[in-house]
N, C-alpha and C positions, 0 to 999 in steps of 0.2 A: 313815704317819700319815693320809693321805687316799686313799681308793679310790672312784672313780666308775665305775659299771658300767652300760653300755648305757643311758645317760641320754637320755631324750627330754623336751623341755620345750616347752610352748606358752605364748604370751603373747597374750591377747586372741583365743584360738581359732586362732592361727597358729603352726605349728611353727617354732621358732627353733633348737633343738638336736636333733640326730638321732643316736642311738646313740653318744654320747660315752663313751669309756673313758679313764681317766686314773689314774695312781698316782703319789703323791708320798711317797717314803720319809722316815723320820725324819731331820731335819737337812739336808734338801736344799731348794734354791731352784730353782724352775722358772719359766721365762719363757714367757708365752703370747703369741704373735704372731698377727696377723690384721688384715685391712683393716677399715675402718669398716663396721659392720652385719653383721659375721661371727658375732656371738653371744658375744663375749668377756665383756662386762659381764653378759649374761644368765647365763652360766655362774657367774660370781662371785656374783651376787645369788641364784641358786638354791642354791649351796653354803651361803650365809649364811642362807637361809630366808625371804627377803622375799616378801610377798604379791604376787599377780599373775603369779607364775612357777609354772605348774602342771606338776608332774612327772607325765607320763602313762605312763612306763615306766622301769624301772631303779631304781638306788638309790645313795645317798651314804653312805659309811662313814667315820667319823672315830675313829681309835684303837680300831678293832675294834667300834665301836658304830654301829648303823644310825641315822642322823639325818635320813633322807629327809623325814620329816614332822614333825620337831621344830620348835617355834617358835624365833624368833630369839634370845630371851633365854636359852633353854636351851643353844643352840649357843655363845653368848658365854660362858656360865658353864662350859661344857666346855673352852673354851680356843681359840675361833676369833675372830679380830679382823679388822676390815676398815678400809681407808682408801679413801674414795670419790674419784672423779675430780672431782666437783662437789658437795661436801657442802653442806647447807643452812645458812643463817644462823639462829641461835637467839637472838632478842631476849629479854632478861630473864634469861638464864642466863650467868653468868660462866664464862670458860674454866677458871679455877681450880676451880670447883665441878664441872664435868663431868669434869675430870681426876681429882678426888677420888672421884667416883662410880665411874669406871672401876676405880680401885684397890680401893674398898670391895667392889664386887661380886665381886672375886676374892680378897677377904680379905687384901689386901696393905697393909702400912704403908709409905708411900713419902715421900721428901723432894721435894715438888713444886718447891720453889725451886731445888734443885740440878739437877733434871731440866730445868727451863725455862732455866737458865743455860747448860747444855750445848748447847741448841738456839738460843741467843741470842734467847730468847722471853720473858724476864722481864717486859718492859713490857706484854705482851699478856695476862697472867694475869687481870687485873681488868677486861678488856673483854668485851663480849658475844661469844659464840662466833661467829667468822667475820665479825662485823660490820665492814664496810669493810676487810677484810683483803685484801692482795694475793695473787696466786697462790702465791708462795713462803711467805707467812705462813700461808695456809690449810693447805698441806702440812705445815708444821712443827706446826701445831695438831693435825692428824690424827695425826702421829707421836708427839706428846707423849701423846695419849690412848692410843695403842697401847702405849707404853712403860709407862704406868701399869697398863694391863690385863695386860701380860705374857702374851700368848696363845701357845699352842703352834703354831698355824697362822695365818699372816698372809696376808691377801688384799689386794694393793695394785693399785688400778685406775689405770693410767697416772700413776705418781708424778712423772714429768717434765713433765706437761701444765701449761702456764701458768707455768712456773718459769724464772727467768733463771739465767744461768751461775753467779753468785755463790751464790745460794740452792741450786742444784743440787748443788754440792760439799758443802755442809752436809747436805743431805737424803740424799745418797748415803752420807756417813759415818754418819749416824744410822740409816739402814736397815741398814747393815752391823753396827752396834753392836747393834741390835735382833735381828738374825737370827743373827749369827756370833760376836760377841765374848762373848756370854753374860753380860753384866753387868746388874744391876738396882740400883735406888736404894732402899735400905732405911733406915728410921729407926733411930736408936740405934746405928749403926755408926760407929766412930771415923773411918773413911775414906769412909764412905757407899756406896762401890761394892763390891759383893760378887758372887761368881760365882753365876749362875743354874744350877739343876739341871735346867732344862727344855731338851729337845732340840727346837729350833725348825725349822719348815719354812715355806715360802712359795710362793705362786703370784702372780707379778708380771705384770700385763697391760700390754702396750705396743703401740703402733701404729708408733712410729718406731724403737724399739730403742735410743734414746739412753741409757736407764737402764743399759745394759751398760757404759758408760764409767765407772760409779761403783760398781756392785755385782758380786759374783761369782755366777755362775749355774752350777748343776750340769747343767741340761738345758733345752733349748728345744723348744717344740711349736707347731704352726701350726693355728689354727682357721679354717676357710674354708667359708662357706655352711652353718654349723651342724655341720660334720663336723671331727673332729680327724684330720688327715691326715698329720702328720709329727712325728717325735720324734727329736731328735739334738742335737749340740752347738749351743748357742744362738748362738755367734758365727758358726758355719758357716751356720746358717739365715739370720741377718741379712745376711751377705755375699751369699748367693744371692738373697735377696729384693731387695737393693739393685741387683744386676746384672741380674736377669731378671724381677722382679716376682712377685707372689703366685701368679698362675695357672701360671707355669712351675715354681714351687716345688712346687705341688700335683701337677702333671703328673710331675715327677721322682719324687716320693714314690710315686705310683701305679705307675710303671714299676718301681721297686725292689721293691714288693710283688708 
């Protein structure tokens, strides 16, 4: 579903990513580990097409189509969705309306009330987007928008960040529903829940690895100083990082190569 080839990215004239190669097959969830400042968010923002992230070499291919220089809205319409670590507050825009916009742009009729109920989020629908929301409420708002959009490729930037244990269980269940259970919320259906025909993939960015307690990952990768240096079982990587740290993890990967 996603192929990143020899990607080099500059931010403000400074090279952040250097010759990054990555493949995420249809239906797979990949975990991206890395210390703070390693370039994880830069990679996600570049895949999504945000300004300020200049691709100086390489390309990004989504479902066989080169999207390296496509604008954000075209990537979203193709089926790429993103959940930010720290999304902005949008005063004057109700959460219900932005969820409806996400669905409309993908030509989907949805039952917003049912979706919000599943996320224990009904009371927030008529509040401004993220205004005075807690960390867990912000994450649920982001996931509600993603569920409305129903993207084929989901980019999640540290979904466990700022979330307490009670909210984390719900968020983990919601991510699994979004990625693996294949259900969508459609208007006019007697039971509301129907199977989705879209094979979903995901790139989940994490610093701590706590998200692995709640979702199933097919592969783990390590980004260190702008280089993608390891690819193997996500839990094995997390265990190694916990015992020896990122530098030793990178050293091990280099020895194997």
